PyMOL Python script that loads the backbone (N, CA, C, O; Angstrom):
from pymol import cmd

cmd.read_pdbstr("""\
ATOM      1  N   VAL A   1       0.847  -1.167   0.000  1.00  0.00           N
ATOM      2  CA  VAL A   1       0.000   0.000   0.000  1.00  0.00           C
ATOM      3  C   VAL A   1       0.887   1.222   0.000  1.00  0.00           C
ATOM      4  O   VAL A   1       1.815   1.318   0.803  1.00  0.00           O
ATOM      5  N   TYR A   2       0.614   2.151  -0.885  1.00  0.00           N
ATOM      6  CA  TYR A   2       1.375   3.387  -0.973  1.00  0.00           C
ATOM      7  C   TYR A   2       0.437   4.565  -0.781  1.00  0.00           C
ATOM      8  O   TYR A   2      -0.729   4.513  -1.172  1.00  0.00           O
ATOM      9  N   CYS A   3       0.949   5.618  -0.183  1.00  0.00           N
ATOM     10  CA  CYS A   3       0.191   6.844   0.014  1.00  0.00           C
ATOM     11  C   CYS A   3       1.006   7.992  -0.564  1.00  0.00           C
ATOM     12  O   CYS A   3       2.199   8.107  -0.285  1.00  0.00           O
ATOM     13  N   PHE A   4       0.377   8.835  -1.360  1.00  0.00           N
ATOM     14  CA  PHE A   4       1.065   9.942  -2.011  1.00  0.00           C
ATOM     15  C   PHE A   4       0.467  11.266  -1.556  1.00  0.00           C
ATOM     16  O   PHE A   4      -0.724  11.350  -1.253  1.00  0.00           O
ATOM     17  N   ASP A   5       1.311  12.307  -1.510  1.00  0.00           N
ATOM     18  CA  ASP A   5       0.813  13.634  -1.188  1.00  0.00           C
ATOM     19  C   ASP A   5       0.375  14.346  -2.469  1.00  0.00           C
ATOM     20  O   ASP A   5       0.349  13.737  -3.539  1.00  0.00           O
ATOM     21  N   ARG A   6       0.034  15.621  -2.363  1.00  0.00           N
ATOM     22  CA  ARG A   6      -0.466  16.366  -3.527  1.00  0.00           C
ATOM     23  C   ARG A   6       0.580  16.526  -4.623  1.00  0.00           C
ATOM     24  O   ARG A   6       0.228  16.729  -5.785  1.00  0.00           O
ATOM     25  N   ASN A   7       1.864  16.439  -4.268  1.00  0.00           N
ATOM     26  CA  ASN A   7       2.941  16.540  -5.258  1.00  0.00           C
ATOM     27  C   ASN A   7       3.312  15.182  -5.836  1.00  0.00           C
ATOM     28  O   ASN A   7       4.284  15.051  -6.580  1.00  0.00           O
ATOM     29  N   LEU A   8       2.522  14.176  -5.482  1.00  0.00           N
ATOM     30  CA  LEU A   8       2.754  12.792  -5.894  1.00  0.00           C
ATOM     31  C   LEU A   8       4.058  12.234  -5.336  1.00  0.00           C
ATOM     32  O   LEU A   8       4.661  11.342  -5.932  1.00  0.00           O
ATOM     33  N   ASP A   9       4.496  12.765  -4.183  1.00  0.00           N
ATOM     34  CA  ASP A   9       5.641  12.199  -3.475  1.00  0.00           C
ATOM     35  C   ASP A   9       5.126  11.140  -2.514  1.00  0.00           C
ATOM     36  O   ASP A   9       4.021  11.250  -1.982  1.00  0.00           O
ATOM     37  N   LEU A  10       5.929  10.122  -2.302  1.00  0.00           N
ATOM     38  CA  LEU A  10       5.541   9.027  -1.426  1.00  0.00           C
ATOM     39  C   LEU A  10       5.517   9.491   0.021  1.00  0.00           C
ATOM     40  O   LEU A  10       6.473  10.105   0.496  1.00  0.00           O
ATOM     41  N   VAL A  11       4.438   9.203   0.715  1.00  0.00           N
ATOM     42  CA  VAL A  11       4.306   9.528   2.129  1.00  0.00           C
ATOM     43  C   VAL A  11       4.623   8.267   2.917  1.00  0.00           C
ATOM     44  O   VAL A  11       4.004   7.227   2.688  1.00  0.00           O
ATOM     45  N   PRO A  12       5.587   8.340   3.853  1.00  0.00           N
ATOM     46  CA  PRO A  12       5.949   7.149   4.622  1.00  0.00           C
ATOM     47  C   PRO A  12       4.789   6.669   5.496  1.00  0.00           C
ATOM     48  O   PRO A  12       4.049   7.472   6.065  1.00  0.00           O
ATOM     49  N   LEU A  13       4.650   5.375   5.589  1.00  0.00           N
ATOM     50  CA  LEU A  13       3.648   4.760   6.441  1.00  0.00           C
ATOM     51  C   LEU A  13       4.356   4.156   7.643  1.00  0.00           C
ATOM     52  O   LEU A  13       5.262   3.338   7.489  1.00  0.00           O
ATOM     53  N   GLU A  14       3.949   4.554   8.824  1.00  0.00           N
ATOM     54  CA  GLU A  14       4.547   4.094  10.077  1.00  0.00           C
ATOM     55  C   GLU A  14       6.043   4.376  10.072  1.00  0.00           C
ATOM     56  O   GLU A  14       6.463   5.454   9.650  1.00  0.00           O
ATOM     57  N   ASN A  15       6.849   3.437  10.528  1.00  0.00           N
ATOM     58  CA  ASN A  15       8.294   3.656  10.630  1.00  0.00           C
ATOM     59  C   ASN A  15       9.082   2.864   9.601  1.00  0.00           C
ATOM     60  O   ASN A  15      10.300   2.736   9.724  1.00  0.00           O
ATOM     61  N   GLU A  16       8.422   2.338   8.607  1.00  0.00           N
ATOM     62  CA  GLU A  16       9.108   1.518   7.616  1.00  0.00           C
ATOM     63  C   GLU A  16       9.653   2.370   6.475  1.00  0.00           C
ATOM     64  O   GLU A  16       9.063   3.379   6.089  1.00  0.00           O
ATOM     65  N   LEU A  17      10.782   1.939   5.955  1.00  0.00           N
ATOM     66  CA  LEU A  17      11.370   2.609   4.801  1.00  0.00           C
ATOM     67  C   LEU A  17      10.635   2.154   3.550  1.00  0.00           C
ATOM     68  O   LEU A  17      10.501   0.955   3.309  1.00  0.00           O
ATOM     69  N   GLU A  18      10.168   3.086   2.766  1.00  0.00           N
ATOM     70  CA  GLU A  18       9.482   2.769   1.517  1.00  0.00           C
ATOM     71  C   GLU A  18      10.268   3.378   0.364  1.00  0.00           C
ATOM     72  O   GLU A  18      10.683   4.535   0.430  1.00  0.00           O
ATOM     73  N   ILE A  19      10.464   2.612  -0.667  1.00  0.00           N
ATOM     74  CA  ILE A  19      11.149   3.098  -1.858  1.00  0.00           C
ATOM     75  C   ILE A  19      10.203   2.917  -3.029  1.00  0.00           C
ATOM     76  O   ILE A  19       9.677   1.826  -3.252  1.00  0.00           O
ATOM     77  N   PHE A  20       9.992   3.973  -3.764  1.00  0.00           N
ATOM     78  CA  PHE A  20       9.091   3.934  -4.913  1.00  0.00           C
ATOM     79  C   PHE A  20       9.813   4.528  -6.105  1.00  0.00           C
ATOM     80  O   PHE A  20      10.314   5.650  -6.040  1.00  0.00           O
ATOM     81  N   LEU A  21       9.867   3.789  -7.176  1.00  0.00           N
ATOM     82  CA  LEU A  21      10.464   4.283  -8.409  1.00  0.00           C
ATOM     83  C   LEU A  21       9.422   4.190  -9.509  1.00  0.00           C
ATOM     84  O   LEU A  21       8.735   3.178  -9.648  1.00  0.00           O
ATOM     85  N   GLN A  22       9.315   5.238 -10.275  1.00  0.00           N
ATOM     86  CA  GLN A  22       8.375   5.247 -11.393  1.00  0.00           C
ATOM     87  C   GLN A  22       9.162   5.471 -12.670  1.00  0.00           C
ATOM     88  O   GLN A  22       9.941   6.416 -12.784  1.00  0.00           O
ATOM     89  N   LEU A  23       8.945   4.592 -13.617  1.00  0.00           N
ATOM     90  CA  LEU A  23       9.633   4.720 -14.895  1.00  0.00           C
ATOM     91  C   LEU A  23       8.751   5.449 -15.894  1.00  0.00           C
ATOM     92  O   LEU A  23       7.537   5.253 -15.937  1.00  0.00           O
ATOM     93  N   LYS A  24       9.377   6.283 -16.685  1.00  0.00           N
ATOM     94  CA  LYS A  24       8.662   6.952 -17.771  1.00  0.00           C
ATOM     95  C   LYS A  24       9.482   6.783 -19.029  1.00  0.00           C
ATOM     96  O   LYS A  24      10.667   7.116 -19.017  1.00  0.00           O
ATOM     97  N   PRO A  25       8.931   6.296 -20.087  1.00  0.00           N
ATOM     98  CA  PRO A  25       7.541   5.899 -20.207  1.00  0.00           C
ATOM     99  C   PRO A  25       7.291   4.589 -19.470  1.00  0.00           C
ATOM    100  O   PRO A  25       8.219   3.821 -19.218  1.00  0.00           O
ATOM    101  N   GLY A  26       6.045   4.344 -19.130  1.00  0.00           N
ATOM    102  CA  GLY A  26       5.664   3.131 -18.421  1.00  0.00           C
ATOM    103  C   GLY A  26       5.394   1.978 -19.383  1.00  0.00           C
ATOM    104  O   GLY A  26       5.613   2.087 -20.589  1.00  0.00           O
ATOM    105  N   LEU A  27       4.920   0.887 -18.826  1.00  0.00           N
ATOM    106  CA  LEU A  27       4.647  -0.308 -19.633  1.00  0.00           C
ATOM    107  C   LEU A  27       3.629  -0.054 -20.740  1.00  0.00           C
ATOM    108  O   LEU A  27       3.698  -0.673 -21.802  1.00  0.00           O
ATOM    109  N   SER A  28       2.699   0.840 -20.500  1.00  0.00           N
ATOM    110  CA  SER A  28       1.673   1.100 -21.518  1.00  0.00           C
ATOM    111  C   SER A  28       2.254   1.730 -22.777  1.00  0.00           C
ATOM    112  O   SER A  28       1.571   1.807 -23.798  1.00  0.00           O
ATOM    113  N   ALA A  29       3.498   2.180 -22.722  1.00  0.00           N
ATOM    114  CA  ALA A  29       4.139   2.756 -23.907  1.00  0.00           C
ATOM    115  C   ALA A  29       4.549   1.674 -24.909  1.00  0.00           C
ATOM    116  O   ALA A  29       4.893   1.981 -26.050  1.00  0.00           O
ATOM    117  N   TYR A  30       4.513   0.418 -24.484  1.00  0.00           N
ATOM    118  CA  TYR A  30       4.951  -0.686 -25.346  1.00  0.00           C
ATOM    119  C   TYR A  30       3.848  -1.742 -25.482  1.00  0.00           C
ATOM    120  O   TYR A  30       4.090  -2.910 -25.177  1.00  0.00           O
ATOM    121  N   PRO A  31       2.663  -1.370 -25.925  1.00  0.00           N
ATOM    122  CA  PRO A  31       1.563  -2.339 -25.961  1.00  0.00           C
ATOM    123  C   PRO A  31       1.779  -3.488 -26.940  1.00  0.00           C
ATOM    124  O   PRO A  31       1.226  -4.571 -26.750  1.00  0.00           O
ATOM    125  N   ASN A  32       2.567  -3.270 -27.972  1.00  0.00           N
ATOM    126  CA  ASN A  32       2.771  -4.310 -28.980  1.00  0.00           C
ATOM    127  C   ASN A  32       4.198  -4.837 -28.998  1.00  0.00           C
ATOM    128  O   ASN A  32       4.603  -5.503 -29.950  1.00  0.00           O
ATOM    129  N   ASP A  33       4.956  -4.543 -27.957  1.00  0.00           N
ATOM    130  CA  ASP A  33       6.356  -4.956 -27.923  1.00  0.00           C
ATOM    131  C   ASP A  33       6.706  -5.508 -26.539  1.00  0.00           C
ATOM    132  O   ASP A  33       7.298  -4.804 -25.721  1.00  0.00           O
ATOM    133  N   PRO A  34       6.341  -6.771 -26.276  1.00  0.00           N
ATOM    134  CA  PRO A  34       6.594  -7.347 -24.954  1.00  0.00           C
ATOM    135  C   PRO A  34       8.074  -7.370 -24.579  1.00  0.00           C
ATOM    136  O   PRO A  34       8.415  -7.251 -23.402  1.00  0.00           O
ATOM    137  N   ARG A  35       8.945  -7.520 -25.557  1.00  0.00           N
ATOM    138  CA  ARG A  35      10.380  -7.540 -25.255  1.00  0.00           C
ATOM    139  C   ARG A  35      10.833  -6.177 -24.717  1.00  0.00           C
ATOM    140  O   ARG A  35      11.579  -6.107 -23.741  1.00  0.00           O
ATOM    141  N   GLN A  36      10.380  -5.103 -25.357  1.00  0.00           N
ATOM    142  CA  GLN A  36      10.738  -3.762 -24.880  1.00  0.00           C
ATOM    143  C   GLN A  36      10.095  -3.487 -23.519  1.00  0.00           C
ATOM    144  O   GLN A  36      10.688  -2.815 -22.675  1.00  0.00           O
ATOM    145  N   SER A  37       8.890  -4.001 -23.307  1.00  0.00           N
ATOM    146  CA  SER A  37       8.246  -3.869 -21.997  1.00  0.00           C
ATOM    147  C   SER A  37       9.113  -4.497 -20.918  1.00  0.00           C
ATOM    148  O   SER A  37       9.344  -3.899 -19.867  1.00  0.00           O
ATOM    149  N   ALA A  38       9.588  -5.696 -21.183  1.00  0.00           N
ATOM    150  CA  ALA A  38      10.455  -6.390 -20.225  1.00  0.00           C
ATOM    151  C   ALA A  38      11.762  -5.637 -20.029  1.00  0.00           C
ATOM    152  O   ALA A  38      12.231  -5.491 -18.900  1.00  0.00           O
ATOM    153  N   ASN A  39      12.348  -5.162 -21.110  1.00  0.00           N
ATOM    154  CA  ASN A  39      13.610  -4.421 -21.011  1.00  0.00           C
ATOM    155  C   ASN A  39      13.450  -3.146 -20.191  1.00  0.00           C
ATOM    156  O   ASN A  39      14.383  -2.726 -19.507  1.00  0.00           O
ATOM    157  N   SER A  40      12.281  -2.532 -20.255  1.00  0.00           N
ATOM    158  CA  SER A  40      12.071  -1.287 -19.516  1.00  0.00           C
ATOM    159  C   SER A  40      12.053  -1.510 -18.005  1.00  0.00           C
ATOM    160  O   SER A  40      12.223  -0.561 -17.239  1.00  0.00           O
ATOM    161  N   LEU A  41      11.851  -2.749 -17.570  1.00  0.00           N
ATOM    162  CA  LEU A  41      11.811  -3.061 -16.140  1.00  0.00           C
ATOM    163  C   LEU A  41      13.174  -3.394 -15.553  1.00  0.00           C
ATOM    164  O   LEU A  41      13.315  -3.479 -14.333  1.00  0.00           O
ATOM    165  N   VAL A  42      14.171  -3.582 -16.393  1.00  0.00           N
ATOM    166  CA  VAL A  42      15.499  -3.989 -15.922  1.00  0.00           C
ATOM    167  C   VAL A  42      16.030  -3.029 -14.863  1.00  0.00           C
ATOM    168  O   VAL A  42      16.615  -3.471 -13.875  1.00  0.00           O
ATOM    169  N   THR A  43      15.839  -1.738 -15.049  1.00  0.00           N
ATOM    170  CA  THR A  43      16.317  -0.749 -14.087  1.00  0.00           C
ATOM    171  C   THR A  43      15.750  -1.003 -12.697  1.00  0.00           C
ATOM    172  O   THR A  43      16.452  -0.833 -11.700  1.00  0.00           O
ATOM    173  N   LEU A  44      14.496  -1.407 -12.624  1.00  0.00           N
ATOM    174  CA  LEU A  44      13.887  -1.667 -11.319  1.00  0.00           C
ATOM    175  C   LEU A  44      14.509  -2.875 -10.634  1.00  0.00           C
ATOM    176  O   LEU A  44      14.576  -2.923  -9.406  1.00  0.00           O
ATOM    177  N   PHE A  45      14.954  -3.829 -11.398  1.00  0.00           N
ATOM    178  CA  PHE A  45      15.561  -5.019 -10.813  1.00  0.00           C
ATOM    179  C   PHE A  45      17.004  -4.785 -10.395  1.00  0.00           C
ATOM    180  O   PHE A  45      17.574  -5.590  -9.659  1.00  0.00           O
ATOM    181  N   LEU A  46      17.597  -3.698 -10.854  1.00  0.00           N
ATOM    182  CA  LEU A  46      18.987  -3.407 -10.542  1.00  0.00           C
ATOM    183  C   LEU A  46      19.159  -2.547  -9.296  1.00  0.00           C
ATOM    184  O   LEU A  46      20.290  -2.310  -8.874  1.00  0.00           O
ATOM    185  N   VAL A  47      18.073  -2.075  -8.699  1.00  0.00           N
ATOM    186  CA  VAL A  47      18.207  -1.252  -7.502  1.00  0.00           C
ATOM    187  C   VAL A  47      18.790  -2.066  -6.362  1.00  0.00           C
ATOM    188  O   VAL A  47      18.563  -3.273  -6.268  1.00  0.00           O
ATOM    189  N   SER A  48      19.535  -1.407  -5.505  1.00  0.00           N
ATOM    190  CA  SER A  48      20.226  -2.124  -4.438  1.00  0.00           C
ATOM    191  C   SER A  48      19.307  -2.484  -3.280  1.00  0.00           C
ATOM    192  O   SER A  48      19.676  -3.297  -2.432  1.00  0.00           O
ATOM    193  N   CYS A  49      18.137  -1.904  -3.231  1.00  0.00           N
ATOM    194  CA  CYS A  49      17.212  -2.199  -2.136  1.00  0.00           C
ATOM    195  C   CYS A  49      15.947  -2.812  -2.709  1.00  0.00           C
ATOM    196  O   CYS A  49      15.114  -2.115  -3.288  1.00  0.00           O
ATOM    197  N   VAL A  50      15.811  -4.106  -2.546  1.00  0.00           N
ATOM    198  CA  VAL A  50      14.621  -4.806  -3.011  1.00  0.00           C
ATOM    199  C   VAL A  50      13.966  -5.435  -1.792  1.00  0.00           C
ATOM    200  O   VAL A  50      14.597  -6.223  -1.088  1.00  0.00           O
ATOM    201  N   PRO A  51      12.701  -5.096  -1.532  1.00  0.00           N
ATOM    202  CA  PRO A  51      12.043  -5.633  -0.331  1.00  0.00           C
ATOM    203  C   PRO A  51      11.887  -7.138  -0.383  1.00  0.00           C
ATOM    204  O   PRO A  51      11.354  -7.736   0.551  1.00  0.00           O
TER     205      PRO A  51
END
""", "prot")
cmd.dss("prot")
cmd.show_as("cartoon", "prot")
cmd.util.cbc("prot")
cmd.orient("prot")
């Protein structure tokens, strides 16, 4: 569950560290190219903090 403020910044819930990354363009930018959709997610898998 994520909570955002009016600036669309992530609002922390309780005392837990939350990390949110948004890619642009998103998956909907590649409706007919599943390979490019998958490639666009690689950056998210490379982050050093994965819950």
